[in-house]
N, CA and C atoms of all chains as a GROMACS GRO file, in nm:
protein
  642
    1MET      N    1  12.303   8.312  14.698
    1MET     CA    2  12.202   8.384  14.620
    1MET      C    3  12.157   8.506  14.700
    2GLN      N    4  12.169   8.621  14.640
    2GLN     CA    5  12.120   8.742  14.704
    2GLN      C    6  12.054   8.831  14.599
    3LYS      N    7  11.951   8.899  14.638
    3LYS     CA    8  11.891   8.996  14.548
    3LYS      C    9  11.823   9.105  14.629
    4ILE      N   10  11.804   9.217  14.566
    4ILE     CA   11  11.745   9.332  14.633
    4ILE      C   12  11.622   9.379  14.558
    5HIS      N   13  11.522   9.418  14.634
    5HIS     CA   14  11.402   9.478  14.576
    5HIS      C   15  11.381   9.614  14.637
    6GLU      N   16  11.339   9.708  14.555
    6GLU     CA   17  11.311   9.844  14.604
    6GLU      C   18  11.160   9.865  14.597
    7LEU      N   19  11.097   9.860  14.713
    7LEU     CA   20  10.951   9.870  14.715
    7LEU      C   21  10.904  10.014  14.715
    8ASP      N   22  10.995  10.106  14.738
    8ASP     CA   23  10.955  10.246  14.753
    8ASP      C   24  10.978  10.324  14.624
    9ARG      N   25  10.995  10.252  14.513
    9ARG     CA   26  11.018  10.321  14.387
    9ARG      C   27  10.889  10.375  14.328
   10HIS      N   28  10.906  10.476  14.247
   10HIS     CA   29  10.791  10.543  14.188
   10HIS      C   30  10.703  10.446  14.111
   11GLU      N   31  10.766  10.352  14.040
   11GLU     CA   32  10.687  10.259  13.958
   11GLU      C   33  10.591  10.174  14.043
   12ASN      N   34  10.630  10.156  14.169
   12ASN     CA   35  10.551  10.070  14.254
   12ASN      C   36  10.445  10.153  14.327
   13ASP      N   37  10.348  10.200  14.250
   13ASP     CA   38  10.253  10.294  14.308
   13ASP      C   39  10.124  10.226  14.351
   14PHE      N   40  10.023  10.302  14.375
   14PHE     CA   41   9.898  10.251  14.428
   14PHE      C   42   9.794  10.248  14.318
   15GLY      N   43   9.728  10.135  14.303
   15GLY     CA   44   9.627  10.122  14.200
   15GLY      C   45   9.499  10.191  14.241
   16LEU      N   46   9.429  10.244  14.143
   16LEU     CA   47   9.303  10.309  14.174
   16LEU      C   48   9.191  10.207  14.183
   17GLN      N   49   9.209  10.097  14.113
   17GLN     CA   50   9.107   9.993  14.118
   17GLN      C   51   9.171   9.864  14.165
   18GLY      N   52   9.115   9.806  14.268
   18GLY     CA   53   9.173   9.683  14.322
   18GLY      C   54   9.308   9.713  14.381
   19PHE      N   55   9.366   9.618  14.450
   19PHE     CA   56   9.496   9.646  14.508
   19PHE      C   57   9.605   9.587  14.420
   20ARG      N   58   9.718   9.649  14.430
   20ARG     CA   59   9.832   9.610  14.349
   20ARG      C   60   9.913   9.507  14.424
   21LYS      N   61   9.947   9.398  14.356
   21LYS     CA   62  10.019   9.286  14.418
   21LYS      C   63  10.148   9.261  14.343
   22VAL      N   64  10.258   9.253  14.414
   22VAL     CA   65  10.388   9.227  14.353
   22VAL      C   66  10.452   9.108  14.423
   23LEU      N   67  10.487   9.006  14.345
   23LEU     CA   68  10.558   8.893  14.404
   23LEU      C   69  10.704   8.934  14.422
   24VAL      N   70  10.748   8.943  14.545
   24VAL     CA   71  10.885   8.987  14.572
   24VAL      C   72  10.980   8.868  14.568
   25HIS      N   73  10.935   8.756  14.623
   25HIS     CA   74  11.025   8.641  14.633
   25HIS      C   75  10.944   8.515  14.656
   26ASP      N   76  10.990   8.406  14.594
   26ASP     CA   77  10.924   8.278  14.615
   26ASP      C   78  11.030   8.169  14.612
   27SER      N   79  11.045   8.098  14.722
   27SER     CA   80  11.145   7.992  14.729
   27SER      C   81  11.088   7.880  14.813
   28ALA      N   82  11.166   7.777  14.835
   28ALA     CA   83  11.120   7.667  14.919
   28ALA      C   84  11.107   7.711  15.065
   29ASP      N   85  11.172   7.822  15.101
   29ASP     CA   86  11.174   7.866  15.240
   29ASP      C   87  11.060   7.960  15.278
   30PHE      N   88  11.033   8.056  15.191
   30PHE     CA   89  10.923   8.149  15.217
   30PHE      C   90  10.882   8.222  15.090
   31LYS      N   91  10.762   8.273  15.095
   31LYS     CA   92  10.712   8.358  14.986
   31LYS      C   93  10.691   8.498  15.042
   32ILE      N   94  10.731   8.599  14.965
   32ILE     CA   95  10.716   8.737  15.009
   32ILE      C   96  10.639   8.815  14.903
   33LEU      N   97  10.533   8.879  14.946
   33LEU     CA   98  10.446   8.955  14.856
   33LEU      C   99  10.432   9.097  14.905
   34ASN      N  100  10.430   9.189  14.812
   34ASN     CA  101  10.405   9.330  14.844
   34ASN      C  102  10.267   9.367  14.790
   35PHE      N  103  10.183   9.420  14.877
   35PHE     CA  104  10.052   9.469  14.835
   35PHE      C  105  10.045   9.618  14.861
   36ASN      N  106   9.995   9.691  14.763
   36ASN     CA  107   9.970   9.833  14.782
   36ASN      C  108   9.820   9.855  14.776
   37LEU      N  109   9.767   9.905  14.884
   37LEU     CA  110   9.623   9.932  14.891
   37LEU      C  111   9.603  10.083  14.891
   38ALA      N  112   9.521  10.130  14.801
   38ALA     CA  113   9.486  10.273  14.803
   38ALA      C  114   9.387  10.297  14.918
   39ALA      N  115   9.383  10.420  14.965
   39ALA     CA  116   9.292  10.455  15.075
   39ALA      C  117   9.152  10.404  15.045
   40GLY      N  118   9.094  10.333  15.140
   40GLY     CA  119   8.958  10.283  15.125
   40GLY      C  120   8.952  10.140  15.076
   41GLN      N  121   9.062  10.089  15.023
   41GLN     CA  122   9.061   9.952  14.973
   41GLN      C  123   9.074   9.851  15.087
   42ILE      N  124   9.022   9.732  15.061
   42ILE     CA  125   9.024   9.625  15.160
   42ILE      C  126   9.084   9.498  15.101
   43PHE      N  127   9.174   9.440  15.174
   43PHE     CA  128   9.224   9.305  15.146
   43PHE      C  129   9.131   9.215  15.228
   44PRO      N  130   9.039   9.146  15.162
   44PRO     CA  131   8.932   9.079  15.236
   44PRO      C  132   8.983   8.972  15.333
   45VAL      N  133   8.911   8.956  15.441
   45VAL     CA  134   8.944   8.853  15.539
   45VAL      C  135   8.933   8.716  15.474
   46HIS      N  136   9.037   8.636  15.494
   46HIS     CA  137   9.040   8.503  15.435
   46HIS      C  138   9.133   8.415  15.518
   47SER      N  139   9.137   8.288  15.487
   47SER     CA  140   9.230   8.197  15.554
   47SER      C  141   9.254   8.078  15.462
   48HIS      N  142   9.357   8.001  15.492
   48HIS     CA  143   9.388   7.882  15.414
   48HIS      C  144   9.403   7.767  15.510
   49ASP      N  145   9.349   7.653  15.476
   49ASP     CA  146   9.356   7.536  15.564
   49ASP      C  147   9.492   7.467  15.546
   50GLU      N  148   9.596   7.538  15.585
   50GLU     CA  149   9.733   7.490  15.569
   50GLU      C  150   9.810   7.522  15.696
   51ASP      N  151   9.911   7.440  15.725
   51ASP     CA  152  10.002   7.473  15.833
   51ASP      C  153  10.087   7.592  15.792
   52GLY      N  154  10.150   7.654  15.891
   52GLY     CA  155  10.242   7.763  15.861
   52GLY      C  156  10.191   7.896  15.915
   53GLN      N  157  10.277   7.995  15.905
   53GLN     CA  158  10.243   8.127  15.957
   53GLN      C  159  10.277   8.235  15.854
   54LEU      N  160  10.225   8.352  15.878
   54LEU     CA  161  10.257   8.466  15.793
   54LEU      C  162  10.278   8.589  15.880
   55SER      N  163  10.356   8.680  15.826
   55SER     CA  164  10.368   8.812  15.889
   55SER      C  165  10.319   8.916  15.790
   56ILE      N  166  10.255   9.019  15.841
   56ILE     CA  167  10.217   9.134  15.759
   56ILE      C  168  10.283   9.256  15.821
   57VAL      N  169  10.374   9.316  15.747
   57VAL     CA  170  10.448   9.434  15.794
   57VAL      C  171  10.395   9.557  15.721
   58VAL      N  172  10.359   9.660  15.795
   58VAL     CA  173  10.315   9.785  15.733
   58VAL      C  174  10.438   9.872  15.708
   59LEU      N  175  10.467   9.894  15.581
   59LEU     CA  176  10.582   9.977  15.544
   59LEU      C  177  10.544  10.124  15.536
   60LYS      N  178  10.420  10.150  15.505
   60LYS     CA  179  10.376  10.288  15.484
   60LYS      C  180  10.225  10.295  15.499
   61GLY      N  181  10.176  10.405  15.554
   61GLY     CA  182  10.032  10.427  15.562
   61GLY      C  183   9.971  10.369  15.687
   62SER      N  184   9.838  10.376  15.693
   62SER     CA  185   9.771  10.324  15.812
   62SER      C  186   9.632  10.273  15.777
   63GLY      N  187   9.581  10.191  15.867
   63GLY     CA  188   9.450  10.130  15.850
   63GLY      C  189   9.427  10.032  15.961
   64ALA      N  190   9.383   9.913  15.928
   64ALA     CA  191   9.354   9.814  16.030
   64ALA      C  192   9.382   9.674  15.980
   65PHE      N  193   9.427   9.588  16.073
   65PHE     CA  194   9.429   9.445  16.048
   65PHE      C  195   9.289   9.393  16.080
   66LEU      N  196   9.235   9.312  15.992
   66LEU     CA  197   9.100   9.260  16.009
   66LEU      C  198   9.101   9.112  16.045
   67GLY      N  199   9.007   9.073  16.130
   67GLY     CA  200   8.990   8.933  16.164
   67GLY      C  201   8.846   8.892  16.141
   68ASP      N  202   8.808   8.776  16.190
   68ASP     CA  203   8.670   8.733  16.169
   68ASP      C  204   8.578   8.804  16.268
   69GLY      N  205   8.450   8.802  16.238
   69GLY     CA  206   8.351   8.862  16.326
   69GLY      C  207   8.364   9.012  16.341
   70GLY      N  208   8.422   9.078  16.241
   70GLY     CA  209   8.433   9.224  16.245
   70GLY      C  210   8.545   9.275  16.334
   71ARG      N  211   8.627   9.183  16.385
   71ARG     CA  212   8.738   9.224  16.473
   71ARG      C  213   8.840   9.304  16.394
   72GLU      N  214   8.892   9.411  16.453
   72GLU     CA  215   8.998   9.486  16.386
   72GLU      C  216   9.097   9.542  16.488
   73LEU      N  217   9.218   9.559  16.441
   73LEU     CA  218   9.326   9.610  16.525
   73LEU      C  219   9.399   9.717  16.446
   74PRO      N  220   9.440   9.826  16.511
   74PRO     CA  221   9.504   9.935  16.439
   74PRO      C  222   9.635   9.891  16.373
   75ALA      N  223   9.660   9.939  16.253
   75ALA     CA  224   9.782   9.906  16.178
   75ALA      C  225   9.842  10.034  16.122
   76GLY      N  226   9.965  10.062  16.160
   76GLY     CA  227  10.034  10.180  16.107
   76GLY      C  228  10.176  10.142  16.068
   77THR      N  229  10.250  10.239  16.019
   77THR     CA  230  10.388  10.212  15.980
   77THR      C  231  10.463  10.146  16.096
   78GLY      N  232  10.526  10.033  16.066
   78GLY     CA  233  10.601   9.961  16.169
   78GLY      C  234  10.519   9.859  16.244
   79SER      N  235  10.391   9.849  16.216
   79SER     CA  236  10.310   9.744  16.279
   79SER      C  237  10.337   9.612  16.209
   80VAL      N  238  10.346   9.505  16.288
   80VAL     CA  239  10.369   9.371  16.235
   80VAL      C  240  10.262   9.278  16.293
   81LEU      N  241  10.184   9.218  16.206
   81LEU     CA  242  10.089   9.115  16.249
   81LEU      C  243  10.149   8.978  16.221
   82ILE      N  244  10.146   8.891  16.320
   82ILE     CA  245  10.184   8.752  16.300
   82ILE      C  246  10.057   8.669  16.310
   83SER      N  247  10.035   8.580  16.215
   83SER     CA  248   9.912   8.501  16.215
   83SER      C  249   9.939   8.361  16.163
   84ASP      N  250   9.870   8.264  16.221
   84ASP     CA  251   9.867   8.134  16.156
   84ASP      C  252   9.796   8.152  16.022
   85ILE      N  253   9.840   8.074  15.924
   85ILE     CA  254   9.778   8.086  15.791
   85ILE      C  255   9.630   8.050  15.797
   86ARG      N  256   9.596   7.958  15.890
   86ARG     CA  257   9.457   7.911  15.895
   86ARG      C  258   9.367   8.003  15.978
   87ASP      N  259   9.422   8.107  16.039
   87ASP     CA  260   9.340   8.204  16.111
   87ASP      C  261   9.296   8.316  16.015
   88PRO      N  262   9.171   8.355  16.020
   88PRO     CA  263   9.122   8.459  15.929
   88PRO      C  264   9.200   8.590  15.946
   89HIS      N  265   9.240   8.650  15.834
   89HIS     CA  266   9.317   8.774  15.839
   89HIS      C  267   9.288   8.858  15.715
   90GLY      N  268   9.295   8.987  15.731
   90GLY     CA  269   9.273   9.080  15.621
   90GLY      C  270   9.326   9.217  15.660
   91VAL      N  271   9.318   9.312  15.568
   91VAL     CA  272   9.370   9.447  15.593
   91VAL      C  273   9.276   9.550  15.530
   92ARG      N  274   9.255   9.659  15.601
   92ARG     CA  275   9.183   9.772  15.543
   92ARG      C  276   9.274   9.894  15.544
   93ALA      N  277   9.284   9.961  15.431
   93ALA     CA  278   9.366  10.082  15.421
   93ALA      C  279   9.281  10.205  15.445
   94ASP      N  280   9.317  10.285  15.544
   94ASP     CA  281   9.247  10.411  15.567
   94ASP      C  282   9.320  10.525  15.494
   95GLU      N  283   9.448  10.504  15.471
   95GLU     CA  284   9.523  10.590  15.377
   95GLU      C  285   9.607  10.495  15.292
   96ASP      N  286   9.665  10.545  15.183
   96ASP     CA  287   9.745  10.458  15.095
   96ASP      C  288   9.841  10.378  15.182
   97MET      N  289   9.848  10.249  15.158
   97MET     CA  290   9.916  10.159  15.249
   97MET      C  291  10.000  10.060  15.169
   98ARG      N  292  10.127  10.048  15.209
   98ARG     CA  293  10.216   9.951  15.146
   98ARG      C  294  10.248   9.845  15.251
   99ILE      N  295  10.213   9.721  15.222
   99ILE     CA  296  10.239   9.614  15.317
   99ILE      C  297  10.323   9.504  15.254
  100LEU      N  298  10.394   9.432  15.340
  100LEU     CA  299  10.477   9.321  15.296
  100LEU      C  300  10.430   9.197  15.370
  101VAL      N  301  10.395   9.095  15.294
  101VAL     CA  302  10.344   8.971  15.352
  101VAL      C  303  10.448   8.860  15.330
  102THR      N  304  10.487   8.795  15.438
  102THR     CA  305  10.583   8.684  15.430
  102THR      C  306  10.514   8.558  15.478
  103ILE      N  307  10.519   8.453  15.396
  103ILE     CA  308  10.448   8.328  15.424
  103ILE      C  309  10.550   8.215  15.433
  104ALA      N  310  10.552   8.147  15.548
  104ALA     CA  311  10.647   8.038  15.567
  104ALA      C  312  10.580   7.920  15.636
  105PRO      N  313  10.594   7.798  15.585
  105PRO     CA  314  10.649   7.772  15.452
  105PRO      C  315  10.556   7.829  15.345
  106PRO      N  316  10.607   7.848  15.224
  106PRO     CA  317  10.526   7.913  15.121
  106PRO      C  318  10.404   7.830  15.082
  107ILE      N  319  10.293   7.894  15.054
  107ILE     CA  320  10.176   7.823  14.999
  107ILE      C  321  10.138   7.890  14.869
  108MET      N  322   9.633   8.161  16.612
  108MET     CA  323   9.723   8.245  16.692
  108MET      C  324   9.755   8.372  16.612
  109GLN      N  325   9.729   8.486  16.671
  109GLN     CA  326   9.764   8.612  16.607
  109GLN      C  327   9.819   8.707  16.713
  110LYS      N  328   9.916   8.784  16.675
  110LYS     CA  329   9.964   8.889  16.765
  110LYS      C  330  10.019   9.004  16.683
  111ILE      N  331  10.026   9.119  16.748
  111ILE     CA  332  10.072   9.240  16.680
  111ILE      C  333  10.190   9.300  16.755
  112HIS      N  334  10.284   9.349  16.681
  112HIS     CA  335  10.398   9.421  16.738
  112HIS      C  336  10.402   9.560  16.676
  113GLU      N  337  10.434   9.657  16.758
  113GLU     CA  338  10.446   9.795  16.710
  113GLU      C  339  10.593   9.833  16.715
  114LEU      N  340  10.659   9.835  16.603
  114LEU     CA  341  10.802   9.862  16.600
  114LEU      C  342  10.833  10.010  16.600
  115ASP      N  343  10.731  10.091  16.576
  115ASP     CA  344  10.755  10.234  16.562
  115ASP      C  345  10.723  10.311  16.690
  116ARG      N  346  10.714  10.238  16.799
  116ARG     CA  347  10.682  10.303  16.927
  116ARG      C  348  10.804  10.371  16.986
  117HIS      N  349  10.775  10.467  17.065
  117HIS     CA  350  10.882  10.547  17.126
  117HIS      C  351  10.980  10.460  17.204
  118GLU      N  352  10.929  10.360  17.275
  118GLU     CA  353  11.018  10.276  17.358
  118GLU      C  354  11.123  10.204  17.273
  119ASN      N  355  11.086  10.181  17.147
  119ASN     CA  356  11.175  10.105  17.060
  119ASN      C  357  11.271  10.200  16.988
  120ASP      N  358  11.360  10.257  17.065
  120ASP     CA  359  11.445  10.361  17.009
  120ASP      C  360  11.582  10.306  16.966
  121PHE      N  361  11.674  10.396  16.940
  121PHE     CA  362  11.803  10.357  16.887
  121PHE      C  363  11.908  10.365  16.996
  122GLY      N  364  11.985  10.259  17.011
  122GLY     CA  365  12.087  10.256  17.114
  122GLY      C  366  12.207  10.341  17.075
  123LEU      N  367  12.269  10.401  17.172
  123LEU     CA  368  12.388  10.480  17.142
  123LEU      C  369  12.510  10.390  17.134
  124GLN      N  370  12.506  10.278  17.203
  124GLN     CA  371  12.618  10.185  17.201
  124GLN      C  372  12.567  10.050  17.153
  125GLY      N  373  12.631   9.999  17.049
  125GLY     CA  374  12.588   9.871  16.994
  125GLY      C  375  12.451   9.885  16.934
  126PHE      N  376  12.405   9.786  16.864
  126PHE     CA  377  12.273   9.800  16.807
  126PHE      C  378  12.170   9.729  16.894
  127ARG      N  379  12.050   9.779  16.885
  127ARG     CA  380  11.943   9.728  16.966
  127ARG      C  381  11.873   9.615  16.891
  128LYS      N  382  11.854   9.503  16.959
  128LYS     CA  383  11.794   9.385  16.897
  128LYS      C  384  11.668   9.346  16.974
  129VAL      N  385  11.560   9.325  16.900
  129VAL     CA  386  11.434   9.285  16.961
  129VAL      C  387  11.383   9.160  16.890
  130LEU      N  388  11.360   9.056  16.968
  130LEU     CA  389  11.300   8.935  16.909
  130LEU      C  390  11.152   8.959  16.892
  131VAL      N  391  11.107   8.964  16.769
  131VAL     CA  392  10.966   8.991  16.741
  131VAL      C  393  10.884   8.864  16.746
  132HIS      N  394  10.943   8.756  16.692
  132HIS     CA  395  10.865   8.632  16.681
  132HIS      C  396  10.960   8.515  16.659
  133ASP      N  397  10.926   8.402  16.719
  133ASP     CA  398  11.006   8.282  16.697
  133ASP      C  399  10.912   8.162  16.700
  134SER      N  400  10.906   8.091  16.592
  134SER     CA  401  10.819   7.974  16.584
  134SER      C  402  10.887   7.868  16.499
  135ALA      N  403  10.821   7.758  16.478
  135ALA     CA  404  10.877   7.653  16.394
  135ALA      C  405  10.886   7.698  16.248
  136ASP      N  406  10.811   7.802  16.213
  136ASP     CA  407  10.803   7.846  16.073
  136ASP      C  408  10.906   7.952  16.037
  137PHE      N  409  10.922   8.051  16.124
  137PHE     CA  410  11.021   8.156  16.097
  137PHE      C  411  11.054   8.232  16.224
  138LYS      N  412  11.167   8.297  16.219
  138LYS     CA  413  11.207   8.386  16.328
  138LYS      C  414  11.214   8.527  16.272
  139ILE      N  415  11.163   8.624  16.351
  139ILE     CA  416  11.162   8.763  16.306
  139ILE      C  417  11.230   8.849  16.412
  140LEU      N  418  11.329   8.924  16.369
  140LEU     CA  419  11.406   9.008  16.459
  140LEU      C  420  11.404   9.151  16.410
  141ASN      N  421  11.395   9.243  16.502
  141ASN     CA  422  11.406   9.386  16.470
  141ASN      C  423  11.539   9.438  16.525
  142PHE      N  424  11.616   9.499  16.438
  142PHE     CA  425  11.741   9.562  16.480
  142PHE      C  426  11.731   9.712  16.454
  143ASN      N  427  11.771   9.790  16.551
  143ASN     CA  428  11.782   9.934  16.532
  143ASN      C  429  11.929   9.972  16.538
  144LEU      N  430  11.975  10.028  16.430
  144LEU     CA  431  12.115  10.070  16.423
  144LEU      C  432  12.119  10.223  16.424
  145ALA      N  433  12.196  10.280  16.514
  145ALA     CA  434  12.215  10.424  16.512
  145ALA      C  435  12.310  10.459  16.396
  146ALA      N  436  12.302  10.581  16.350
  146ALA     CA  437  12.388  10.626  16.240
  146ALA      C  438  12.532  10.592  16.269
  147GLY      N  439  12.596  10.527  16.174
  147GLY     CA  440  12.736  10.491  16.189
  147GLY      C  441  12.759  10.350  16.238
  148GLN      N  442  12.656  10.288  16.291
  148GLN     CA  443  12.672  10.151  16.341
  148GLN      C  444  12.670  10.050  16.227
  149ILE      N  445  12.736   9.938  16.254
  149ILE     CA  446  12.745   9.831  16.154
  149ILE      C  447  12.700   9.699  16.214
  150PHE      N  448  12.617   9.630  16.140
  150PHE     CA  449  12.582   9.490  16.170
  150PHE      C  450  12.684   9.411  16.088
  151PRO      N  451  12.784   9.353  16.153
  151PRO     CA  452  12.898   9.297  16.079
  151PRO      C  453  12.859   9.186  15.982
  152VAL      N  454  12.932   9.177  15.875
  152VAL     CA  455  12.911   9.072  15.775
  152VAL      C  456  12.936   8.935  15.840
  153HIS      N  457  12.843   8.846  15.822
  153HIS     CA  458  12.853   8.712  15.881
  153HIS      C  459  12.772   8.615  15.797
  154SER      N  460  12.782   8.489  15.827
  154SER     CA  461  12.699   8.387  15.761
  154SER      C  462  12.689   8.267  15.853
  155HIS      N  463  12.594   8.180  15.821
  155HIS     CA  464  12.578   8.057  15.899
  155HIS      C  465  12.574   7.942  15.801
  156ASP      N  466  12.641   7.834  15.836
  156ASP     CA  467  12.645   7.718  15.747
  156ASP      C  468  12.519   7.634  15.765
  157GLU      N  469  12.408   7.694  15.727
  157GLU     CA  470  12.277   7.630  15.743
  157GLU      C  471  12.196   7.653  15.617
  158ASP      N  472  12.106   7.561  15.587
  158ASP     CA  473  12.012   7.584  15.478
  158ASP      C  474  11.913   7.693  15.520
  159GLY      N  475  11.844   7.748  15.422
  159GLY     CA  476  11.741   7.846  15.452
  159GLY      C  477  11.776   7.983  15.399
  160GLN      N  478  11.680   8.072  15.409
  160GLN     CA  479  11.699   8.207  15.357
  160GLN      C  480  11.651   8.309  15.460
  161LEU      N  481  11.691   8.432  15.435
  161LEU     CA  482  11.648   8.542  15.521
  161LEU      C  483  11.613   8.662  15.434
  162SER      N  484  11.527   8.744  15.488
  162SER     CA  485  11.500   8.874  15.425
  162SER      C  486  11.537   8.983  15.525
  163ILE      N  487  11.588   9.092  15.474
  163ILE     CA  488  11.614   9.211  15.555
  163ILE      C  489  11.535   9.325  15.494
  164VAL      N  490  11.438   9.375  15.568
  164VAL     CA  491  11.352   9.483  15.521
  164VAL      C  492  11.390   9.611  15.594
  165VAL      N  493  11.414   9.718  15.519
  165VAL     CA  494  11.444   9.847  15.582
  165VAL      C  495  11.313   9.920  15.606
  166LEU      N  496  11.281   9.938  15.734
  166LEU     CA  497  11.158  10.008  15.770
  166LEU      C  498  11.179  10.158  15.778
  167LYS      N  499  11.300  10.199  15.810
  167LYS     CA  500  11.328  10.341  15.831
  167LYS      C  501  11.478  10.364  15.815
  168GLY      N  502  11.515  10.480  15.762
  168GLY     CA  503  11.655  10.516  15.754
  168GLY      C  504  11.722  10.464  15.628
  169SER      N  505  11.853  10.487  15.621
  169SER     CA  506  11.925  10.442  15.503
  169SER      C  507  12.069  10.408  15.538
  170GLY      N  508  12.130  10.333  15.447
  170GLY     CA  509  12.267  10.287  15.465
  170GLY      C  510  12.300  10.190  15.354
  171ALA      N  511  12.358  10.076  15.388
  171ALA     CA  512  12.397   9.981  15.284
  171ALA      C  513  12.384   9.838  15.334
  172PHE      N  514  12.348   9.750  15.241
  172PHE     CA  515  12.361   9.606  15.266
  172PHE      C  516  12.506   9.570  15.234
  173LEU      N  517  12.569   9.494  15.323
  173LEU     CA  518  12.709   9.459  15.305
  173LEU      C  519  12.724   9.312  15.269
  174GLY      N  520  12.822   9.283  15.184
  174GLY     CA  521  12.856   9.146  15.149
  174GLY      C  522  13.003   9.122  15.174
  175ASP      N  523  13.054   9.009  15.123
  175ASP     CA  524  13.196   8.983  15.145
  175ASP      C  525  13.280   9.063  15.045
  176GLY      N  526  13.406   9.077  15.076
  176GLY     CA  527  13.497   9.148  14.987
  176GLY      C  528  13.466   9.296  14.973
  177GLY      N  529  13.401   9.354  15.072
  177GLY     CA  530  13.374   9.497  15.067
  177GLY      C  531  13.257   9.536  14.979
  178ARG      N  532  13.188   9.436  14.928
  178ARG     CA  533  13.073   9.462  14.841
  178ARG      C  534  12.963   9.532  14.920
  179GLU      N  535  12.900   9.632  14.861
  179GLU     CA  536  12.786   9.693  14.927
  179GLU      C  537  12.682   9.740  14.827
  180LEU      N  538  12.559   9.742  14.872
  180LEU     CA  539  12.446   9.781  14.790
  180LEU      C  540  12.362   9.880  14.869
  181PRO      N  541  12.309   9.982  14.804
  181PRO     CA  542  12.234  10.083  14.877
  181PRO      C  543  12.108  10.026  14.943
  182ALA      N  544  12.078  10.072  15.062
  182ALA     CA  545  11.961  10.026  15.137
  182ALA      C  546  11.888  10.146  15.193
  183GLY      N  547  11.762  10.161  15.156
  183GLY     CA  548  11.680  10.270  15.208
  183GLY      C  549  11.543  10.218  15.247
  184THR      N  550  11.459  10.306  15.296
  184THR     CA  551  11.325  10.263  15.335
  184THR      C  552  11.258  10.190  15.219
  185GLY      N  553  11.207  10.070  15.248
  185GLY     CA  554  11.141   9.991  15.145
  185GLY      C  555  11.233   9.898  15.070
  186SER      N  556  11.363   9.902  15.099
  186SER     CA  557  11.455   9.806  15.036
  186SER      C  558  11.442   9.671  15.106
  187VAL      N  559  11.446   9.566  15.026
  187VAL     CA  560  11.438   9.430  15.079
  187VAL      C  561  11.553   9.349  15.022
  188LEU      N  562  11.638   9.298  15.108
  188LEU     CA  563  11.744   9.206  15.065
  188LEU      C  564  11.700   9.064  15.094
  189ILE      N  565  11.712   8.978  14.993
  189ILE     CA  566  11.689   8.835  15.014
  189ILE      C  567  11.825   8.767  15.004
  190SER      N  568  11.856   8.682  15.099
  190SER     CA  569  11.987   8.616  15.099
  190SER      C  570  11.976   8.474  15.151
  191ASP      N  571  12.057   8.385  15.094
  191ASP     CA  572  12.073   8.256  15.158
  191ASP      C  573  12.141   8.280  15.292
  192ILE      N  574  12.107   8.200  15.391
  192ILE     CA  575  12.167   8.217  15.523
  192ILE      C  576  12.318   8.196  15.517
  193ARG      N  577  12.361   8.110  15.424
  193ARG     CA  578  12.504   8.079  15.416
  193ARG      C  579  12.584   8.180  15.334
  194ASP      N  580  12.518   8.277  15.274
  194ASP     CA  581  12.589   8.385  15.203
  194ASP      C  582  12.618   8.500  15.299
  195PRO      N  583  12.740   8.552  15.294
  195PRO     CA  584  12.775   8.661  15.386
  195PRO      C  585  12.684   8.783  15.368
  196HIS      N  586  12.637   8.837  15.481
  196HIS     CA  587  12.547   8.952  15.475
  196HIS      C  588  12.567   9.037  15.600
  197GLY      N  589  12.546   9.167  15.583
  197GLY     CA  590  12.558   9.261  15.693
  197GLY      C  591  12.490   9.391  15.654
  198VAL      N  592  12.488   9.486  15.745
  198VAL     CA  593  12.420   9.614  15.721
  198VAL      C  594  12.502   9.727  15.784
  199ARG      N  595  12.512   9.839  15.713
  199ARG     CA  596  12.570   9.959  15.771
  199ARG      C  597  12.465  10.070  15.770
  200ALA      N  598  12.449  10.136  15.884
  200ALA     CA  599  12.354  10.247  15.894
  200ALA      C  600  12.426  10.379  15.870
  201ASP      N  601  12.380  10.453  15.770
  201ASP     CA  602  12.435  10.587  15.748
  201ASP      C  603  12.352  10.691  15.821
  202GLU      N  604  12.227  10.657  15.846
  202GLU     CA  605  12.144  10.733  15.938
  202GLU      C  606  12.069  10.631  16.023
  203ASP      N  607  12.007  10.674  16.133
  203ASP     CA  608  11.937  10.579  16.219
  203ASP      C  609  11.850  10.489  16.132
  204MET      N  610  11.858  10.360  16.157
  204MET     CA  611  11.799  10.263  16.065
  204MET      C  612  11.726  10.155  16.146
  205ARG      N  613  11.604  10.130  16.106
  205ARG     CA  614  11.526  10.023  16.168
  205ARG      C  615  11.505   9.914  16.063
  206ILE      N  616  11.553   9.794  16.093
  206ILE     CA  617  11.539   9.685  15.997
  206ILE      C  618  11.466   9.567  16.060
  207LEU      N  619  11.405   9.488  15.974
  207LEU     CA  620  11.334   9.369  16.018
  207LEU      C  621  11.396   9.250  15.944
  208VAL      N  622  11.441   9.152  16.020
  208VAL     CA  623  11.505   9.034  15.962
  208VAL      C  624  11.414   8.914  15.984
  209THR      N  625  11.383   8.844  15.877
  209THR     CA  626  11.299   8.724  15.886
  209THR      C  627  11.381   8.605  15.837
  210ILE      N  628  11.390   8.500  15.919
  210ILE     CA  629  11.473   8.384  15.890
  210ILE      C  630  11.384   8.260  15.881
  211ALA      N  631  11.391   8.191  15.766
  211ALA     CA  632  11.308   8.073  15.748
  211ALA      C  633  11.387   7.961  15.678
  212PRO      N  634  11.388   7.841  15.730
  212PRO     CA  635  11.335   7.810  15.863
  212PRO      C  636  11.422   7.875  15.969
  213PRO      N  637  11.370   7.890  16.091
  213PRO     CA  638  11.444   7.964  16.195
  213PRO      C  639  11.573   7.895  16.234
  214ILE      N  640  11.676   7.970  16.259
  214ILE     CA  641  11.800   7.914  16.315
  214ILE      C  642  11.829   7.985  16.446
   0.00000   0.00000   0.00000
C-alpha cells in the first residue's frame, strides 16, 4: 500500500478563522495530520493521558512550540518537536505555518 | 519527554558523496531519520519483510519517489509518501533534497 499527499498545493491554504486540519493518514501504525495555522493563530496547549509519542514537523513558516507554564521554544521550517502524548504541547504561528503531526501509536 | 531538532541548520548540509543520514529520534513508538540527498543522488529502492508503515516527507528540494519496476512519482516540498515497510520504496533527488522518514513501529 502506497499513497502520496501534496501538502503544498494551492487548495491546502490557510484558514482565516480557526486552523485548518487535514487528516493525511490513519492506520494501525500511526496517524498523520496536517494543520495550517494563519499568522497569530494558536494550537492550544493540551495533552492526552495515553501512551505513545508524537512529532510535530514545521514544513513552512515560523512561530513557537508551546508547553505548560508559558514555556515556549522557537519553531521554524525544519524544526521537529518530539513529545510524549501525555506531555502538554501546543503551537503558536507568528507567520502562516504549515505543520505535520505524526502520532504513534495512533490515538 | 520533549526535545527539538533543527534540521534546517547550516551544519546539517548535503554530502557530496553518498547521502547524509541523521538519526533524529528512536523510541519504542517510532524511529525518525533525516536524509539529505545532493542533486543526482539516489536512495535505492528497497523493502523490509516487516509489518508496519513509514512516511517520507519532503522538507526541501525535489525529485521522485521510486518504486519497483521503474515506477516513479513526483516528489517536491510538502509531498508525503505513505508506504508499507514491505513495499519497495526509494527516492531520487533532482535537486538537493532534505527528507524526513518516520517508521512505525520502529525497525
